[in-house]
C-alpha positions in Angstrom: -9.1 -44.9 -96.6 -7.6 -46.9 -93.8 -4.1 -45.9 -94.9 -5.1 -42.2 -94.8 -6.5 -42.5 -91.2 -3.2 -44.1 -90.0 -1.0 -41.3 -91.4 0.9 -39.7 -88.6 1.6 -36.2 -90.1 -2.0 -35.1 -90.8 -3.0 -31.5 -91.2 -4.5 -31.1 -87.7 -1.3 -32.6 -86.1 0.8 -30.1 -87.9 -1.4 -27.2 -86.6 -1.1 -28.5 -83.1 2.6 -28.8 -83.5 2.7 -25.2 -84.8 0.7 -23.9 -81.8 3.1 -25.7 -79.4 6.0 -24.1 -81.2 4.6 -20.6 -80.9 3.8 -21.0 -77.2 7.3 -22.3 -76.5 9.0 -19.7 -78.7 7.2 -16.8 -77.0 8.1 -18.3 -73.6 11.8 -19.1 -74.2 12.4 -15.8 -76.0 12.2 -14.1 -72.7 13.1 -16.8 -70.1 16.9 -16.5 -70.0 16.9 -12.7 -70.1 14.2 -11.9 -67.6 16.7 -12.1 -64.6 18.8 -9.5 -66.4 15.8 -7.4 -67.2 14.7 -7.3 -63.6 18.2 -6.6 -62.4 18.9 -3.8 -64.9 15.5 -2.2 -65.0 14.4 -2.4 -61.4 17.6 -3.2 -59.6 16.2 -6.4 -58.2 18.3 -8.6 -55.8 18.9 -12.3 -56.6 16.3 -13.6 -54.2 13.7 -11.0 -55.4 14.3 -12.1 -58.9 13.7 -15.7 -57.9 10.5 -14.7 -56.1 9.1 -12.7 -59.0 9.9 -15.3 -61.6 8.5 -18.2 -59.5 5.1 -16.5 -59.5 4.6 -17.5 -63.1 5.3 -21.2 -62.4 3.3 -21.1 -59.2 0.1 -19.9 -61.0 0.6 -22.5 -63.8 0.9 -25.1 -61.1 -2.3 -24.0 -59.4 -4.3 -23.8 -62.7 -3.1 -27.1 -64.4 -5.0 -29.6 -62.2 -8.2 -27.8 -63.0 -7.2 -27.5 -66.6 -7.1 -31.3 -66.9 -10.6 -31.5 -65.5 -11.9 -28.8 -67.8 -10.2 -30.3 -70.9 -11.8 -33.7 -70.1 -15.3 -32.2 -69.5 -15.7 -29.5 -72.2 -15.0 -29.1 -76.0 -11.2 -29.0 -76.2 -10.9 -26.7 -79.1 -13.0 -24.1 -77.4 -11.0 -24.4 -74.2 -7.7 -24.2 -76.1 -8.7 -21.1 -78.0 -9.8 -19.2 -74.8 -6.5 -20.2 -73.0 -4.3 -19.2 -76.0 -6.2 -15.8 -76.3 -5.4 -15.0 -72.7 -1.8 -16.2 -73.1 -1.4 -13.9 -76.1 -2.9 -10.9 -74.4 -0.7 -11.2 -71.3 2.4 -10.5 -73.3 1.1 -7.0 -73.9 1.0 -6.5 -70.1 4.8 -6.6 -69.9 5.0 -3.6 -72.2 2.7 -1.7 -69.8 4.3 -2.7 -66.5 6.3 0.3 -65.3 7.2 -1.0 -61.9 8.5 -4.1 -60.3 5.1 -4.7 -58.6 3.1 -4.4 -61.8 5.6 -6.6 -63.6 5.3 -9.3 -60.8 1.5 -9.1 -61.1 1.4 -9.6 -64.9 4.1 -12.3 -64.7 2.2 -14.2 -62.0 -1.2 -13.9 -63.9 0.5 -15.0 -67.1 1.2 -18.4 -65.7 -2.5 -19.3 -65.6 -3.2 -19.3 -69.4 0.2 -20.8 -70.1 -0.5 -23.8 -67.8 -4.0 -24.3 -69.2 -2.9 -23.9 -72.8 -0.1 -26.5 -72.6 -2.6 -29.1 -71.1 -5.2 -28.4 -73.7 -2.8 -28.4 -76.6 -1.0 -31.6 -75.7 -4.4 -33.3 -75.1 -5.6 -32.1 -78.5 -2.4 -33.6 -80.0 -3.4 -37.0 -78.6 -6.9 -36.6 -80.1 -5.8 -35.9 -83.6 -3.2 -38.7 -83.7 -4.2 -42.1 -85.2 -4.4 -44.7 -82.4 -1.7 -46.9 -84.0 0.8 -44.0 -84.1 -0.1 -42.3 -80.8 2.9 -43.4 -78.7 5.3 -42.3 -81.5 3.4 -39.1 -82.2 3.6 -38.0 -78.6 7.4 -38.3 -78.8 7.5 -36.2 -82.0 5.2 -33.6 -80.5 7.9 -32.3 -78.3 10.2 -31.6 -81.2 8.2 -28.4 -81.9 9.0 -27.3 -78.4 12.6 -28.3 -78.8 13.0 -26.3 -82.0 11.6 -23.3 -80.2 14.0 -23.9 -77.3 16.9 -24.0 -79.8 16.2 -20.7 -81.6 14.2 -18.5 -79.3 16.9 -17.9 -76.6 19.4 -17.3 -79.4 17.2 -14.7 -81.0 16.4 -13.2 -77.6 20.1 -12.9 -76.7 20.9 -11.5 -80.2 18.2 -8.7 -79.8 19.4 -7.9 -76.3 23.1 -7.7 -77.3 22.7 -5.6 -80.5 19.5 -3.6 -80.0 19.5 -3.6 -76.1 15.7 -3.3 -76.2 13.5 -5.5 -73.9 10.4 -3.8 -75.4 11.3 -5.3 -78.8 11.5 -8.7 -77.2 8.1 -8.3 -75.5 6.6 -7.2 -78.9 8.1 -10.3 -80.6 6.7 -12.6 -78.0 3.3 -10.9 -78.3 3.2 -11.3 -82.1 4.3 -14.9 -82.1 1.7 -15.9 -79.4 -1.0 -14.2 -81.5 0.0 -16.2 -84.5 -0.4 -19.4 -82.5 -3.9 -18.4 -81.5 -4.8 -17.8 -85.2 -3.5 -21.3 -86.2 -5.5 -23.1 -83.5 -8.7 -21.4 -84.7 -8.4 -23.4 -88.0 -8.1 -26.9 -86.4 -10.8 -29.4 -87.3 -11.0 -31.0 -83.9 -12.5 -34.5 -83.5 -15.0 -35.2 -80.7 -13.1 -36.9 -77.9 -14.3 -39.0 -75.1 -15.3 -36.8 -72.2 -16.3 -37.3 -68.6 -19.7 -35.5 -67.9 -20.1 -33.4 -64.8 -21.9 -35.0 -61.9 -25.6 -34.3 -61.9 -25.7 -33.3 -58.2 -23.0 -30.7 -58.1 -19.3 -30.4 -57.5 -19.4 -32.4 -54.3 -19.4 -35.7 -56.2 -16.2 -34.9 -58.0 -13.3 -37.2 -57.1 -9.6 -36.2 -56.7 -8.8 -38.3 -59.7 -10.6 -35.7 -61.9 -7.8 -33.2 -61.0 -4.7 -35.4 -60.3 -4.2 -38.9 -61.7 -3.7 -40.8 -58.5 -2.5 -43.9 -60.4 0.4 -41.8 -61.8 1.5 -40.2 -58.6 5.0 -41.8 -58.5 5.6 -40.6 -62.1 4.6 -37.1 -60.9 7.0 -37.1 -58.0 9.8 -38.1 -60.5 9.0 -35.3 -62.9 9.0 -32.8 -60.0 12.5 -33.8 -59.1 13.8 -33.3 -62.6 11.7 -30.1 -63.1 13.4 -28.5 -60.0 16.8 -29.1 -61.6 15.8 -27.6 -64.9 14.2 -24.6 -63.2 17.5 -23.6 -61.7 19.4 -24.3 -64.9 17.2 -22.4 -67.3 16.7 -19.3 -65.1 20.1 -18.8 -63.7 22.3 -20.0 -66.5 22.9 -16.5 -68.0 23.9 -14.9 -64.7 26.0 -17.9 -63.7 27.8 -17.9 -67.0 28.5 -14.2 -66.8 29.4 -13.8 -63.1 31.2 -17.1 -62.4 32.5 -18.5 -65.7 33.1 -15.2 -67.6 30.9 -16.5 -70.6 28.9 -13.4 -71.6 27.6 -14.5 -75.0 27.1 -18.2 -74.5 23.5 -18.5 -73.4 22.1 -18.7 -76.8 24.6 -21.3 -77.9 23.9 -23.3 -74.7 20.2 -23.5 -75.4 20.9 -24.3 -79.0 23.0 -27.3 -78.1 20.5 -28.4 -75.4 17.7 -28.3 -78.0 19.8 -30.2 -80.5 20.3 -32.9 -77.9 16.5 -32.9 -77.3 15.7 -33.3 -81.0 18.3 -36.0 -81.6 17.1 -38.1 -78.7 13.5 -37.8 -79.7 14.3 -38.8 -83.3 16.5 -41.7 -82.1 14.0 -42.8 -79.4 10.9 -42.7 -81.7 11.4 -46.3 -82.8 11.8 -47.5 -79.2 8.6 -45.6 -78.3 6.7 -47.2 -81.2 7.9 -50.6 -80.0 6.6 -49.8 -76.5 10.0 -49.6 -74.8 9.0 -46.7 -72.6 10.9 -47.8 -69.4 14.0 -48.4 -71.4 13.9 -44.8 -72.8 13.2 -43.3 -69.4 16.0 -45.2 -67.8 18.5 -44.0 -70.4 17.3 -40.5 -70.1 17.5 -40.0 -66.4 21.1 -41.4 -66.3 22.3 -39.3 -69.2 20.9 -36.1 -67.7 22.6 -36.8 -64.4 25.9 -37.0 -66.1 25.1 -33.7 -67.8 24.3 -31.8 -64.6 27.4 -33.1 -63.0 29.6 -32.1 -65.9 28.1 -28.6 -65.8 29.2 -27.8 -62.3 32.3 -30.1 -61.9 34.0 -28.7 -65.0 33.7 -24.9 -64.9 35.1 -24.3 -68.4 33.8 -24.1 -71.9 34.0 -27.9 -72.4 31.9 -28.6 -69.3 29.5 -25.7 -70.1 28.6 -26.6 -73.6 29.1 -30.4 -73.2 26.5 -30.4 -70.4 24.0 -28.7 -72.7 24.1 -31.6 -75.2 24.0 -34.3 -72.5 21.1 -32.7 -70.6 19.2 -32.3 -73.9 19.8 -35.9 -74.8 18.7 -37.1 -71.4 15.6 -35.0 -71.2 14.6 -35.8 -74.7 14.6 -39.5 -73.8 12.8 -39.4 -70.5 10.1 -36.8 -71.1 8.1 -38.5 -73.9 8.6 -41.8 -72.1 7.2 -40.5 -68.8 4.3 -38.8 -70.7 3.4 -42.1 -72.5 3.7 -44.0 -69.2 1.2 -41.8 -67.4 -1.2 -41.8 -70.3 -1.0 -45.6 -70.4 -2.0 -45.9 -66.8 -5.0 -43.5 -67.3 -8.3 -44.3 -68.9 -9.3 -42.8 -72.3 -11.5 -40.1 -70.7 -8.6 -39.0 -68.4 -6.2 -37.9 -71.0 -6.4 -34.3 -70.0 -6.0 -35.2 -66.3 -2.9 -37.4 -67.2 -1.3 -34.5 -69.1 -2.1 -32.0 -66.4 -0.7 -34.3 -63.8 2.7 -34.6 -65.4 2.8 -30.9 -66.4 1.7 -29.8 -62.9 4.5 -31.9 -61.4 7.0 -30.3 -63.7 5.7 -26.9 -62.7 6.0 -27.7 -59.1 9.6 -28.7 -59.5 10.4 -25.7 -61.7 8.8 -23.3 -59.3 10.7 -24.7 -56.3 13.9 -24.6 -58.4 13.5 -21.0 -59.3 12.6 -19.9 -55.8 15.2 -22.1 -53.9 17.9 -21.5 -56.5 17.6 -17.7 -55.9 17.7 -18.1 -52.1 20.7 -20.4 -52.2 22.6 -18.2 -54.6 21.8 -15.1 -52.5 23.0 -16.7 -49.2 25.8 -18.9 -50.6 26.6 -18.8 -54.3 25.4 -19.9 -57.7 27.9 -22.7 -57.5 26.2 -24.0 -54.4 22.8 -23.8 -56.2 24.0 -25.9 -59.1 25.7 -28.5 -56.8 22.4 -28.8 -55.0 20.5 -29.7 -58.2 23.0 -32.5 -58.9 22.1 -34.0 -55.6 18.4 -33.6 -56.3 18.8 -35.2 -59.7 20.5 -38.2 -58.1 17.6 -38.6 -55.7 15.2 -38.4 -58.6 17.1 -41.3 -60.4 17.0 -43.4 -57.2 13.2 -42.8 -57.0 12.7 -43.8 -60.6 14.5 -47.2 -60.2 13.2 -47.8 -56.7 9.6 -46.7 -57.0 8.3 -45.5 -60.3 9.6 -48.3 -62.5 8.4 -51.2 -60.3 5.0 -49.4 -59.8 4.5 -48.9 -63.5 5.5 -52.5 -64.3 2.9 -53.8 -61.8 0.1 -51.6 -63.2 0.7 -52.4 -66.9 2.3 -55.8 -66.8 5.4 -54.4 -68.6 8.2 -56.9 -69.1 10.9 -54.5 -70.2 
C-alpha cells in the first residue's frame, strides 16, 4: 500500500497534467499569430497591438493574487472547474468579436479565468503528488506546458499559412479548452489543508493571504525574466519577418525552445529530487542570458534558432527551481498563495514586456526592443545572485 501511495505518476496527476496541456495549447496556438491577426484584420499599429495584447496579461495579473486566496480557502476542484469553464467559453468570444474594441474587451476579460485556472491547477498538482516526490513532480508538471509550447505554435502557423483562417484557429482553441474542462471534472481531488476565512469579516485578512511576503525577492526575479519572455513570445513573428526575413520560422523556433525546456526539466529532475534548487536556478538564469544575447547579437539563422534552444534550456532549469523555492518558504496552507505569487510576478513582467516592447518598437525599432530585454535579463541575474539567493539561504538554511 505504501508503495502505491508514493508512486509519482498516479491517475490524478496525469489528469492535472492533461488539463495543464490543454490550457497551454489553446493559449500558445494563438499567441504568436495574434499580432498578425490584429494587423491584418483591423490594421492596428505596433503600439496598439501591444496595448490590446497586454490587457490579457494585466487582467491575469489582477486576478491571480485573489486566486491564491480563493484556492487556499475553498474546495480546489470546484474552483478549478469554474475557472476552466470561463476560460473555455471566452474562446468563443473571439469568433464573435467583429471590431478591434470588442476583440480588446474579450481578450482583456479572458485573462481573468486564465490566471485563476493556472493557479488552481498547479496547486491541485501539488495536492495529488506524494509528499516524497513533490519537488520532482513539480519539475515534471511543466513538461505538459512545454509540449504544448512545442506543438501549438507550429500547428497555428501551419493553419495560418495553408488555410489562412483565423476563425479555424479560434475554433481549435475553443475545442481544446473544452476538452481540458471535461478532464478536470473526473479528478478525484484530495482534501487539502485550507485556511478558513476570518470570523469577523474581510478586515482581518492579511496581505500574506494574497501575496507571499516571504517570497517577494523571488517574485521580483520572476518579473524580470517574465518581461524578457513577454517581448520575445509576442514580437518574434513580426521581428523574424520584418528584420530577419524569416517568414516561416516561428513554429520551428517555439519547437526548439520547447525541446530545450523539456530536456532541461528531464535533466534537472534528479537535482530537484536531491534538493539542489539554487544550483538549478543559477544554471538556468545564466544559460537564458546567453540565449537572449545570441538572439539579438547574431541576426542570422544560427543565432535565431540557437537562441531558442538556449532560452528553453535556461527557463526549464530556473522555473521549477523558483517554484519549489517559493513553495518551500511558504506554509502548507499557503500553497495557492505561493503559486499565485510566482505566477502574478511572471504576469507582471509579461504584461510590461508586451506593452513596453510595442512602444519601443514603434518609436525606435524591434532591434532596440530586443536589446532592451538583454539588459533587463542581466539585471535579473544580478538580483538573483545579490538578493534572492542569499535571502532564500537564510530562510531555509540551505547549504548549496
